[in-house]
Backbone as CSV, one residue per row, in Angstrom:
resi,resn,N_x,N_y,N_z,CA_x,CA_y,CA_z,C_x,C_y,C_z
1,MET,64.190,84.923,91.664,65.443,84.407,92.243,65.824,85.245,93.462
2,ALA,66.058,84.583,94.576,66.379,85.290,95.827,67.748,85.949,95.732
3,LYS,67.845,87.124,96.345,69.117,87.839,96.360,70.055,87.252,97.422
4,GLN,71.347,87.245,97.117,72.340,86.798,98.094,72.256,87.673,99.335
5,GLN,72.330,87.046,100.501,72.291,87.794,101.746,73.713,88.023,102.264
6,ILE,73.997,89.268,102.600,75.326,89.651,103.086,75.265,89.831,104.596
7,LYS,76.097,89.089,105.284,76.119,89.166,106.742,77.560,89.301,107.214
8,GLY,77.805,90.264,108.103,79.130,90.420,108.667,79.772,91.742,108.296
9,VAL,81.065,91.807,108.545,81.831,93.051,108.438,82.770,92.998,107.232
10,ILE,82.771,94.079,106.476,83.612,94.195,105.281,84.400,95.500,105.363
11,PRO,85.727,95.469,105.185,86.495,96.719,105.176,86.530,97.358,103.788
12,PRO,86.341,98.683,103.701,86.631,99.398,102.465,88.150,99.607,102.452
13,MET,88.845,98.706,101.806,90.281,98.546,102.017,91.104,99.782,101.650
14,ILE,91.996,100.144,102.553,92.945,101.218,102.275,93.845,100.807,101.106
15,THR,94.283,101.789,100.347,95.251,101.566,99.272,96.599,102.100,99.743
16,PRO,97.559,101.235,100.030,98.864,101.737,100.476,99.626,102.383,99.308
17,PHE,100.158,103.568,99.563,101.027,104.231,98.589,102.434,104.337,99.159
18,ARG,103.388,104.335,98.259,104.764,104.623,98.667,104.941,106.137,98.767
19,GLU,106.067,106.555,99.278,106.298,107.982,99.487,106.273,108.769,98.177
20,ASP,106.662,108.103,97.073,106.660,108.788,95.773,105.272,108.822,95.124
21,GLY,104.264,108.279,95.813,102.893,108.315,95.302,102.463,107.083,94.538
22,ALA,103.395,106.160,94.273,103.050,104.940,93.550,102.275,103.984,94.456
23,VAL,101.373,103.216,93.860,100.641,102.217,94.640,101.608,101.123,95.088
24,ASP,101.542,100.782,96.370,102.383,99.722,96.929,101.577,98.419,96.904
25,TYR,101.604,97.749,95.774,100.791,96.546,95.602,101.217,95.424,96.549
26,ASP,102.513,95.326,96.829,102.986,94.279,97.745,102.397,94.464,99.138
27,SER,102.265,95.718,99.564,101.670,95.974,100.880,100.176,95.646,100.883
28,HIS,99.519,95.863,99.757,98.105,95.488,99.656,97.945,93.980,99.814
29,ILE,98.814,93.227,99.162,98.770,91.768,99.284,99.037,91.345,100.731
30,ALA,100.013,91.981,101.366,100.329,91.664,102.760,99.144,91.961,103.674
31,ASN,98.472,93.078,103.424,97.278,93.399,104.213,96.206,92.333,104.030
32,MET,96.006,91.903,102.798,94.972,90.902,102.534,95.283,89.595,103.241
33,GLU,96.543,89.239,103.293,96.920,88.003,103.988,96.595,88.097,105.480
34,ARG,96.785,89.289,106.049,96.412,89.517,107.451,94.895,89.468,107.608
35,TRP,94.180,90.178,106.726,92.722,90.226,106.826,92.088,88.857,106.582
36,ASN,92.737,88.028,105.780,92.210,86.687,105.530,92.106,85.873,106.816
37,ALA,92.943,86.212,107.802,92.919,85.511,109.089,91.976,86.182,110.083
38,ASP,91.434,87.338,109.726,90.539,88.082,110.606,89.076,87.683,110.366
39,LYS,88.202,88.155,111.239,86.779,87.771,111.189,86.002,88.686,110.245
40,LEU,86.258,88.544,108.967,85.622,89.396,107.967,84.738,88.579,107.035
41,ALA,83.727,89.237,106.475,82.822,88.568,105.543,83.274,88.720,104.102
42,GLY,84.141,89.706,103.863,84.582,89.958,102.501,85.400,91.222,102.430
43,TYR,85.528,91.761,101.231,86.379,92.926,100.989,85.702,93.890,100.026
44,LEU,85.935,95.166,100.260,85.559,96.185,99.286,86.835,96.859,98.805
45,VAL,87.120,96.718,97.536,88.241,97.405,96.913,87.672,98.617,96.169
46,LEU,88.394,99.726,96.177,88.001,100.965,95.495,86.824,101.667,96.174
47,GLY,86.869,101.704,97.499,85.894,102.493,98.238,86.433,103.886,98.507
48,SER,85.680,104.669,99.264,86.132,106.022,99.609,87.432,105.984,100.396
49,ASN,87.539,105.043,101.338,88.748,104.944,102.141,89.909,104.303,101.383
50,SER,89.630,103.856,100.166,90.684,103.334,99.283,91.327,104.446,98.460
51,GLU,90.863,105.697,98.662,91.318,106.821,97.829,91.061,106.529,96.349
52,ALA,89.942,105.864,96.081,89.626,105.459,94.709,89.544,106.643,93.756
53,ALA,89.136,107.787,94.273,89.023,108.977,93.419,90.368,109.412,92.865
54,TYR,91.449,108.954,93.496,92.797,109.340,93.080,93.485,108.273,92.233
55,LEU,92.807,107.166,91.961,93.432,106.068,91.223,93.105,106.146,89.735
56,SER,94.089,105.804,88.909,93.843,105.702,87.469,93.066,104.420,87.190
57,GLU,92.536,104.304,85.995,91.802,103.080,85.662,92.724,101.866,85.699
58,ASP,93.943,102.008,85.222,94.882,100.877,85.264,95.144,100.446,86.700
59,GLU,95.289,101.410,87.606,95.510,101.082,89.017,94.281,100.410,89.617
60,LYS,93.112,100.882,89.258,91.880,100.269,89.754,91.784,98.807,89.313
61,ILE,92.098,98.562,88.055,92.031,97.198,87.529,93.033,96.292,88.235
62,LYS,94.234,96.797,88.448,95.253,96.016,89.148,94.821,95.712,90.580
63,MET,94.232,96.689,91.256,93.772,96.467,92.627,92.642,95.440,92.671
64,MET,91.770,95.473,91.696,90.699,94.468,91.646,91.270,93.080,91.384
65,GLU,92.207,92.993,90.454,92.824,91.700,90.133,93.476,91.081,91.363
66,LEU,94.260,91.885,92.063,94.977,91.383,93.242,94.025,91.002,94.363
67,THR,92.965,91.779,94.524,92.000,91.484,95.583,91.295,90.161,95.321
68,VAL,90.859,89.949,94.089,90.215,88.685,93.733,91.188,87.519,93.916
69,LYS,92.408,87.714,93.482,93.415,86.639,93.545,93.747,86.245,94.980
70,HIS,93.838,87.224,95.878,94.332,86.952,97.231,93.243,86.849,98.295
71,ALA,91.993,87.063,97.918,90.903,86.952,98.895,90.741,85.504,99.348
72,LYS,90.456,85.352,100.629,90.175,84.027,101.171,88.990,83.421,100.434
73,LYS,89.093,82.150,100.131,88.049,81.469,99.367,86.695,81.612,100.047
74,GLU,85.684,81.832,99.249,84.290,81.983,99.676,83.961,83.369,100.226
75,ARG,84.957,84.242,100.382,84.645,85.592,100.855,84.192,86.472,99.695
76,LEU,83.263,87.331,100.007,82.688,88.233,99.019,83.696,89.306,98.626
77,VAL,83.811,89.581,97.340,84.648,90.682,96.862,83.764,91.699,96.147
78,LEU,83.705,92.895,96.711,82.976,94.006,96.115,83.974,95.028,95.585
79,ALA,83.556,95.789,94.589,84.419,96.845,94.047,83.587,98.094,93.818
80,GLY,84.169,99.229,94.161,83.529,100.507,93.886,83.720,100.860,92.419
81,THR,82.646,100.857,91.666,82.751,101.074,90.216,81.952,102.281,89.746
82,GLY,81.460,103.074,90.669,80.636,104.216,90.281,81.444,105.330,89.634
83,MET,81.019,105.760,88.471,81.581,106.904,87.782,80.458,107.937,87.641
84,GLU,80.716,109.038,86.977,79.677,110.061,86.892,78.613,109.766,85.836
85,SER,78.962,109.051,84.793,77.969,108.714,83.772,77.589,107.245,83.881
86,ALA,76.368,106.935,83.475,75.932,105.540,83.458,76.822,104.711,82.532
87,LEU,77.193,105.288,81.398,78.001,104.577,80.408,79.323,104.090,81.001
88,GLU,80.030,104.994,81.678,81.335,104.632,82.249,81.187,103.712,83.455
89,THR,80.120,103.901,84.221,79.875,103.016,85.359,79.631,101.592,84.880
90,ILE,78.839,101.437,83.855,78.564,100.106,83.303,79.846,99.474,82.771
91,ARG,80.636,100.271,82.082,81.883,99.745,81.509,82.831,99.240,82.598
92,LEU,83.024,100.034,83.668,83.932,99.616,84.727,83.337,98.459,85.535
93,THR,82.029,98.480,85.723,81.369,97.388,86.449,81.542,96.071,85.715
94,ASN,81.380,96.087,84.418,81.502,94.845,83.660,82.954,94.400,83.506
95,LYS,83.882,95.349,83.584,85.292,94.978,83.657,85.570,94.279,84.990
96,ALA,84.992,94.801,86.060,85.131,94.162,87.375,84.569,92.745,87.342
97,ALA,83.436,92.574,86.668,82.828,91.245,86.548,83.777,90.276,85.843
98,GLU,84.422,90.751,84.787,85.383,89.913,84.045,86.539,89.468,84.938
99,LEU,86.902,90.329,85.900,88.030,90.038,86.789,87.650,89.121,87.948
100,GLY,86.362,88.821,88.079,85.933,87.905,89.135,85.342,88.574,90.362
101,VAL,85.107,89.876,90.293,84.464,90.594,91.401,83.012,90.135,91.510
102,ASN,82.511,90.008,92.743,81.164,89.470,92.961,80.048,90.505,92.885
103,GLY,80.368,91.752,93.228,79.334,92.778,93.227,79.946,94.159,93.124
104,ALA,79.157,95.116,92.632,79.650,96.473,92.406,78.956,97.451,93.349
105,LEU,79.743,98.239,94.051,79.213,99.321,94.879,79.239,100.585,94.023
106,VAL,78.061,101.120,93.766,77.933,102.221,92.808,77.512,103.503,93.524
107,LEU,78.392,104.467,93.474,78.184,105.769,94.092,77.046,106.527,93.413
108,THR,76.276,107.268,94.200,75.284,108.156,93.591,76.019,109.220,92.773
109,PRO,75.655,109.443,91.517,76.281,110.529,90.748,76.010,111.854,91.461
110,PHE,76.965,112.776,91.368,76.797,113.982,92.190,77.261,115.278,91.543
111,TYR,77.964,115.222,90.426,78.568,116.442,89.891,77.503,117.495,89.584
112,TYR,76.440,117.084,88.929,75.309,117.994,88.679,74.256,117.744,89.767
113,GLY,74.665,118.058,90.987,73.893,117.661,92.159,72.469,118.174,92.191
114,ASP,72.239,119.377,91.712,70.883,119.941,91.787,69.911,119.225,90.848
115,LYS,70.448,118.404,89.944,69.603,117.650,89.024,69.421,116.184,89.448
116,MET,70.075,115.796,90.545,70.024,114.396,90.961,68.847,114.158,91.901
117,ASN,67.650,114.323,91.366,66.434,114.081,92.134,66.055,112.597,92.066
118,ASP,64.931,112.251,92.658,64.504,110.848,92.668,64.419,110.267,91.266
119,GLU,63.817,111.016,90.361,63.639,110.511,88.999,64.978,110.182,88.350
120,ALA,65.945,111.089,88.498,67.260,110.879,87.881,67.983,109.688,88.504
121,LEU,67.940,109.572,89.839,68.652,108.483,90.508,67.997,107.132,90.224
122,ILE,66.678,107.093,90.196,65.988,105.843,89.869,66.323,105.412,88.443
123,LYS,66.305,106.358,87.521,66.636,106.047,86.127,68.076,105.556,86.004
124,TYR,68.991,106.247,86.679,70.414,105.906,86.604,70.679,104.492,87.130
125,PHE,70.249,104.223,88.362,70.556,102.920,88.959,69.831,101.785,88.240
126,THR,68.631,102.051,87.742,67.911,101.028,86.975,68.652,100.714,85.682
127,HIS,69.098,101.756,85.000,69.835,101.595,83.741,71.127,100.808,83.966
128,VAL,71.863,101.170,85.007,73.119,100.470,85.315,72.843,99.013,85.675
129,ALA,71.886,98.793,86.574,71.599,97.430,87.026,71.104,96.537,85.897
130,ASP,70.351,97.109,84.963,69.867,96.344,83.812,71.002,95.824,82.946
131,ARG,72.103,96.547,82.940,73.213,96.235,82.026,74.457,95.712,82.732
132,ALA,74.411,95.594,84.044,75.578,95.121,84.797,75.615,93.596,84.815
133,ASP,76.809,93.053,84.672,76.977,91.599,84.655,77.118,91.004,86.049
134,ILE,77.166,91.858,87.069,77.190,91.423,88.462,76.180,92.264,89.236
135,PRO,75.749,91.784,90.401,74.798,92.570,91.200,75.381,93.918,91.626
136,VAL,74.491,94.874,91.786,74.855,96.251,92.112,74.348,96.604,93.506
137,LEU,75.158,97.357,94.250,74.722,97.954,95.507,74.803,99.469,95.376
138,ILE,73.812,100.155,95.908,73.809,101.619,95.927,74.748,102.090,97.036
139,TYR,75.496,103.141,96.772,76.398,103.708,97.779,75.924,105.125,98.094
140,ASN,75.382,105.283,99.294,74.853,106.581,99.729,75.810,107.203,100.736
141,VAL,76.556,108.228,100.305,77.553,108.848,101.180,77.534,110.365,100.999
142,PRO,76.525,111.027,101.576,76.375,112.472,101.413,77.573,113.288,101.886
143,LYS,78.370,112.727,102.798,79.561,113.432,103.267,80.443,113.851,102.103
144,TYR,80.543,113.008,101.089,81.391,113.297,99.935,80.608,113.792,98.724
145,THR,79.398,113.274,98.546,78.655,113.583,97.325,77.673,114.746,97.490
146,HIS,77.272,115.010,98.727,76.227,116.000,99.026,74.887,115.607,98.405
147,ILE,74.760,114.316,98.098,73.505,113.744,97.622,73.059,112.725,98.666
148,ASN,71.823,112.843,99.128,71.282,111.884,100.087,70.055,111.246,99.458
149,ILE,70.191,109.995,99.072,69.105,109.331,98.354,67.875,109.207,99.257
150,SER,66.700,109.348,98.685,65.471,109.349,99.472,64.946,107.935,99.694
151,ALA,64.115,107.791,100.717,63.466,106.510,100.973,62.580,106.110,99.800
152,ASN,61.979,107.085,99.145,61.134,106.793,97.990,61.940,106.149,96.854
153,ALA,63.123,106.711,96.574,63.971,106.144,95.522,64.461,104.752,95.909
154,VAL,64.834,104.583,97.171,65.318,103.280,97.640,64.198,102.241,97.565
155,LYS,62.976,102.655,97.892,61.831,101.733,97.815,61.695,101.164,96.402
156,VAL,61.777,102.039,95.407,61.643,101.607,94.014,62.816,100.727,93.604
157,LEU,64.027,101.182,93.904,65.226,100.479,93.458,65.414,99.137,94.162
158,SER,64.943,99.025,95.389,65.119,97.776,96.142,64.375,96.612,95.493
159,GLN,63.428,96.921,94.627,62.647,95.874,93.954,63.328,95.343,92.696
160,HIS,64.407,96.010,92.271,65.103,95.575,91.054,65.842,94.264,91.335
161,PRO,65.707,93.273,90.484,66.339,91.971,90.754,67.854,91.999,90.792
162,ASN,68.480,92.984,90.148,69.951,93.031,90.135,70.519,94.125,91.035
163,ILE,69.682,94.737,91.867,70.183,95.671,92.883,70.147,94.945,94.211
164,LEU,71.315,94.545,94.653,71.467,93.636,95.791,71.219,94.320,97.130
165,GLY,71.563,95.608,97.222,71.419,96.280,98.503,71.940,97.696,98.441
166,MET,72.237,98.240,99.621,72.756,99.601,99.708,73.678,99.732,100.906
167,LYS,74.758,100.460,100.716,75.611,100.891,101.814,75.202,102.325,102.155
168,ASP,74.637,102.506,103.345,74.235,103.839,103.784,75.259,104.344,104.797
169,SER,76.036,105.331,104.388,77.132,105.837,105.222,76.784,107.108,105.986
170,THR,75.493,107.411,106.078,75.111,108.645,106.767,75.264,108.539,108.280
171,GLY,75.093,107.336,108.833,75.071,107.187,110.283,73.788,107.713,110.899
172,ASN,72.814,108.001,110.055,71.551,108.598,110.482,70.547,107.480,110.786
173,ILE,70.339,107.204,112.070,69.466,106.095,112.455,68.008,106.335,112.067
174,PRO,67.441,107.536,112.293,66.064,107.754,111.827,65.898,107.503,110.333
175,GLN,66.887,107.897,109.537,66.802,107.641,108.095,66.896,106.149,107.803
176,LEU,67.752,105.448,108.552,67.876,104.002,108.391,66.529,103.327,108.642
177,VAL,65.818,103.790,109.663,64.489,103.251,109.969,63.532,103.507,108.803
178,SER,63.640,104.696,108.206,62.761,105.012,107.076,63.065,104.125,105.877
179,PHE,64.325,103.767,105.685,64.686,102.837,104.606,64.136,101.438,104.908
180,LEU,64.325,100.995,106.149,63.869,99.657,106.534,62.366,99.489,106.347
181,ALA,61.650,100.582,106.503,60.191,100.528,106.407,59.694,100.293,104.984
182,VAL,60.545,100.566,103.983,60.042,100.529,102.596,60.763,99.540,101.678
183,ILE,61.910,99.004,102.092,62.686,98.155,101.173,62.005,96.816,100.929
184,ALA,62.271,96.261,99.749,61.733,94.956,99.389,62.423,93.862,100.198
185,GLU,61.731,92.769,100.377,62.290,91.635,101.115,63.554,91.133,100.421
186,GLY,64.605,90.859,101.220,65.853,90.340,100.669,66.862,91.399,100.276
187,PHE,66.460,92.670,100.320,67.366,93.774,99.981,68.340,93.971,101.135
188,ASN,69.642,93.986,100.834,70.687,94.089,101.856,70.944,95.548,102.209
189,LEU,70.314,96.023,103.265,70.590,97.373,103.745,71.739,97.285,104.737
190,MET,72.873,97.906,104.381,74.091,97.814,105.191,74.485,99.199,105.696
191,VAL,75.066,99.231,106.877,75.540,100.515,107.394,77.004,100.708,106.996
192,GLY,77.374,101.970,106.791,78.701,102.289,106.292,79.582,102.988,107.296
193,THR,79.195,102.948,108.568,80.029,103.537,109.614,79.799,102.806,110.927
194,VAL,80.869,102.571,111.650,80.761,101.884,112.939,79.926,102.698,113.931
195,SER,79.852,104.007,113.734,79.068,104.836,114.649,77.616,104.385,114.726
196,ALA,77.123,103.729,113.677,75.730,103.267,113.647,75.597,101.760,113.852
197,TRP,76.677,101.062,114.109,76.699,99.601,114.063,75.802,98.956,115.121
198,PHE,75.997,99.268,116.387,75.185,98.637,117.427,73.705,98.998,117.287
199,PRO,73.370,100.286,117.128,71.955,100.604,116.919,71.369,99.892,115.695
200,ALA,72.160,99.780,114.631,71.671,99.121,113.419,71.389,97.640,113.661
201,LEU,72.235,96.983,114.440,72.011,95.570,114.758,70.686,95.371,115.479
202,THR,70.354,96.303,116.356,69.092,96.197,117.087,67.891,96.357,116.161
203,LEU,68.103,96.960,115.003,67.035,97.157,114.020,66.958,96.016,113.001
204,GLY,67.883,95.057,113.129,67.860,93.911,112.230,68.836,93.965,111.078
205,ILE,69.688,94.993,111.055,70.731,95.074,110.019,71.727,93.942,110.233
206,LYS,72.191,93.331,109.150,73.066,92.157,109.256,74.496,92.397,108.780
207,GLY,74.747,93.525,108.085,76.074,93.718,107.524,76.513,95.156,107.547
208,GLY,77.828,95.341,107.549,78.378,96.688,107.539,79.686,96.754,106.783
209,ILE,79.929,97.898,106.164,81.183,98.166,105.452,81.797,99.385,106.124
210,PHE,82.828,99.153,106.936,83.344,100.192,107.828,84.809,100.505,107.597
211,ALA,85.158,101.786,107.651,86.568,102.189,107.646,87.334,101.497,108.765
212,LEU,86.728,101.462,109.957,87.422,100.923,111.129,87.784,99.451,110.964
213,ALA,87.079,98.744,110.085,87.373,97.330,109.870,88.737,97.110,109.230
214,ASN,89.350,98.177,108.709,90.726,98.060,108.210,91.698,97.767,109.339
215,CYS,91.495,98.424,110.484,92.467,98.335,111.573,91.927,97.645,112.821
216,ALA,90.606,97.452,112.900,90.012,96.750,114.040,88.928,95.786,113.549
217,PRO,89.278,94.908,112.608,88.263,94.041,112.007,87.590,93.108,113.007
218,ASN,88.394,92.527,113.886,87.834,91.542,114.810,86.932,92.185,115.856
219,GLU,87.312,93.374,116.303,86.473,94.081,117.276,85.128,94.457,116.663
220,CYS,85.149,94.897,115.408,83.893,95.218,114.717,83.025,93.972,114.590
221,ALA,83.667,92.854,114.232,82.928,91.603,114.077,82.399,91.088,115.411
222,GLN,83.162,91.300,116.473,82.755,90.818,117.792,81.489,91.498,118.287
223,VAL,81.301,92.762,117.930,80.064,93.452,118.315,78.867,92.663,117.798
224,GLN,78.935,92.225,116.554,77.842,91.451,115.969,77.745,90.062,116.595
225,GLU,78.885,89.417,116.801,78.878,88.078,117.394,78.230,88.086,118.775
226,MET,78.639,89.045,119.595,78.085,89.148,120.951,76.598,89.473,120.920
227,PHE,76.233,90.385,120.039,74.824,90.760,119.906,73.978,89.545,119.540
228,GLU,74.435,88.790,118.544,73.655,87.649,118.075,73.632,86.508,119.089
229,ALA,74.643,86.485,119.974,74.673,85.476,121.038,73.804,85.890,122.228
230,GLY,73.234,87.084,122.154,72.380,87.565,123.229,73.110,88.291,124.336
231,ASP,74.414,88.482,124.166,75.211,89.185,125.176,75.244,90.677,124.823
232,LEU,74.132,91.336,125.065,73.995,92.729,124.644,74.931,93.659,125.402
233,ASP,75.171,93.358,126.668,76.055,94.215,127.465,77.468,94.222,126.903
234,SER,77.990,93.041,126.549,79.343,92.956,125.992,79.406,93.593,124.609
235,ALA,78.361,93.384,123.817,78.310,93.986,122.483,78.335,95.503,122.590
236,ARG,77.532,96.027,123.495,77.467,97.478,123.680,78.786,98.018,124.235
237,GLU,79.408,97.284,125.145,80.679,97.728,125.734,81.771,97.795,124.676
238,THR,81.847,96.784,123.819,82.858,96.778,122.757,82.592,97.911,121.761
239,TYR,81.350,98.080,121.407,80.948,99.174,120.510,81.349,100.533,121.087
240,MET,81.071,100.752,122.363,81.407,102.026,123.003,82.925,102.223,123.090
241,ARG,83.643,101.117,123.276,85.099,101.192,123.421,85.782,101.589,122.117
242,ILE,85.275,101.079,120.994,85.926,101.379,119.708,85.345,102.616,119.037
243,PHE,84.219,103.111,119.534,83.548,104.272,118.936,84.489,105.473,118.774
244,PRO,85.268,105.863,119.808,86.148,107.027,119.646,87.235,106.826,118.591
245,VAL,87.652,105.584,118.405,88.660,105.316,117.371,88.042,105.552,115.998
246,ASN,86.798,105.109,115.829,86.115,105.338,114.560,86.006,106.827,114.254
247,THR,85.643,107.604,115.262,85.552,109.054,115.063,86.896,109.625,114.631
248,ALA,87.960,109.136,115.254,89.306,109.640,114.948,89.727,109.329,113.520
249,VAL,89.421,108.117,113.041,89.918,107.699,111.722,88.939,108.022,110.594
250,THR,87.817,108.646,110.924,86.886,109.088,109.882,86.732,110.608,109.952
251,ALA,85.976,111.081,110.916,85.645,112.509,110.975,86.843,113.396,111.288
252,THR,87.665,112.984,112.259,88.716,113.886,112.746,89.950,113.905,111.839
253,TYR,90.523,112.746,111.583,91.803,112.682,110.858,91.701,112.065,109.463
254,GLY,90.552,111.497,109.123,90.336,111.002,107.772,91.214,109.830,107.378
255,VAL,91.446,109.697,106.079,92.162,108.541,105.544,93.588,108.463,106.088
256,ALA,94.255,109.596,106.242,95.612,109.584,106.793,95.607,109.009,108.206
257,GLY,94.589,109.363,108.989,94.460,108.825,110.338,94.169,107.337,110.325
258,LEU,93.314,106.908,109.401,92.995,105.488,109.278,94.247,104.686,108.926
259,LYS,95.038,105.211,108.017,96.258,104.506,107.622,97.259,104.417,108.778
260,HIS,97.351,105.478,109.574,98.263,105.435,110.720,97.764,104.427,111.758
261,ALA,96.454,104.392,111.972,95.891,103.417,112.900,96.177,101.995,112.423
262,ALA,96.090,101.788,111.112,96.409,100.471,110.547,97.877,100.126,110.793
263,ASP,98.755,101.105,110.591,100.181,100.889,110.871,100.403,100.460,112.323
264,LEU,99.708,101.131,113.238,99.889,100.856,114.674,99.436,99.441,115.049
265,ARG,98.580,98.862,114.224,98.093,97.511,114.515,98.759,96.445,113.645
266,GLY,99.826,96.839,112.933,100.592,95.856,112.189,100.179,95.641,110.747
267,TYR,99.190,96.395,110.286,98.852,96.373,108.864,99.732,97.413,108.160
268,SER,99.687,97.439,106.845,100.499,98.393,106.090,99.615,99.530,105.590
269,GLY,99.658,100.642,106.296,98.853,101.790,105.895,99.466,102.522,104.720
270,GLY,100.756,102.790,104.844,101.428,103.522,103.780,101.083,105.001,103.804
271,TYR,101.492,105.678,102.760,101.266,107.119,102.629,99.905,107.389,101.993
272,VAL,99.409,108.616,102.140,98.242,109.059,101.379,98.745,109.678,100.079
273,ARG,97.849,109.812,99.117,98.226,110.386,97.819,97.841,111.869,97.778
274,ASN,98.727,112.682,97.284,98.511,114.109,97.082,97.222,114.325,96.273
275,PRO,96.287,115.157,96.725,96.431,116.289,97.636,96.129,116.037,99.118
276,LEU,95.860,114.792,99.524,95.689,114.565,100.958,97.006,114.841,101.675
277,LEU,96.899,115.384,102.864,98.086,115.725,103.646,98.451,114.602,104.602
278,PRO,99.740,114.348,104.789,100.153,113.377,105.805,99.882,113.932,107.200
279,LEU,99.828,113.035,108.164,99.606,113.467,109.541,100.832,114.168,110.104
280,LYS,100.593,115.146,110.957,101.650,115.750,111.757,101.923,114.850,112.958
281,ASP,103.102,114.994,113.564,103.470,114.147,114.698,102.470,114.262,115.841
282,ILE,101.959,115.466,116.069,101.002,115.666,117.162,99.709,114.896,116.891
283,GLU,99.343,114.781,115.610,98.149,114.029,115.243,98.382,112.529,115.401
284,LYS,99.578,112.076,115.047,99.925,110.667,115.245,99.872,110.304,116.724
285,ASP,100.382,111.179,117.549,100.366,110.935,118.997,98.935,110.864,119.519
286,ALA,98.076,111.732,118.996,96.678,111.749,119.435,95.981,110.434,119.080
287,ILE,96.233,109.948,117.871,95.633,108.678,117.447,96.146,107.531,118.307
288,LYS,97.419,107.533,118.587,97.993,106.481,119.430,97.338,106.462,120.808
289,THR,97.139,107.629,121.379,96.502,107.724,122.699,95.069,107.208,122.656
290,ILE,94.324,107.589,121.611,92.940,107.128,121.466,92.885,105.601,121.334
291,MET,93.808,105.042,120.593,93.831,103.588,120.408,94.265,102.863,121.679
292,GLN,95.164,103.462,122.427,95.550,102.864,123.718,94.373,102.854,124.689
293,THR,93.637,103.959,124.721,92.462,104.049,125.589,91.422,102.987,125.206
294,ALA,91.318,102.720,123.909,90.365,101.735,123.412,90.896,100.296,123.523
295,LYS,92.115,100.156,124.052,92.756,98.862,124.242,92.983,98.126,122.924
296,LEU,93.266,98.906,121.872,93.582,98.318,120.579,95.081,98.145,120.399
297,ILE,95.858,98.899,121.164,97.322,98.707,121.164,97.811,98.747,122.606
């Protein structure tokens, strides 16, 4: 059975919090209504930029329920369901399946990092995929996990019928090429940062899950549209124009910066949850200037 092909841009949706730290579910719904009108292929709830590590299980379930309920019809809904043990990952993944989520993005386990070699990761993802009620995608994000899955492990896992693809958030183009050289046909290799988007398109990548898609969804999508229309100059120009904003809302200012950028574009960013720090006024001003230069505001 052929694997579903994922094409287009998906935001790892921010989770708006109120000042007291409670999840602002109404703002999440409002954001989804805005994103439903944008050029997106789907949604990722409970990603890194969703502050998923700070959410309780009840909050995660509520966020999945609302995302499924309010997503534009026919759009893909993914959920980050990776926990540290296979047992808990399977349990949360199958709960997501019950709620109507289409696929699970599963983080590489990392707590016992020195033991997470190829053998362990292949065993883990195979075990999870064998028991998951929805397709699974591997989530490779060494920035947070300090685990970088190997091309050898990806080669093996890409052949599993229930492993749909992988989100590679390294931004490492040579590594992306090494993955492309070994993956099975139909495996969805997706990039996880706009910094790699244009180069990845030239290599045949069809989909991306980007932080920047929270606040600049249409611009991210336009890079792909222009590229596929053969207008490489315009695609490259748009990519170069939004590149500094991506750096600002990921590497420089993180989730707090991403949320402020979303606020500046009319989405509801809300507060970050403790222990993340809110932005200082000087940082807010810097983000505003970067976005003005990029012609986003």
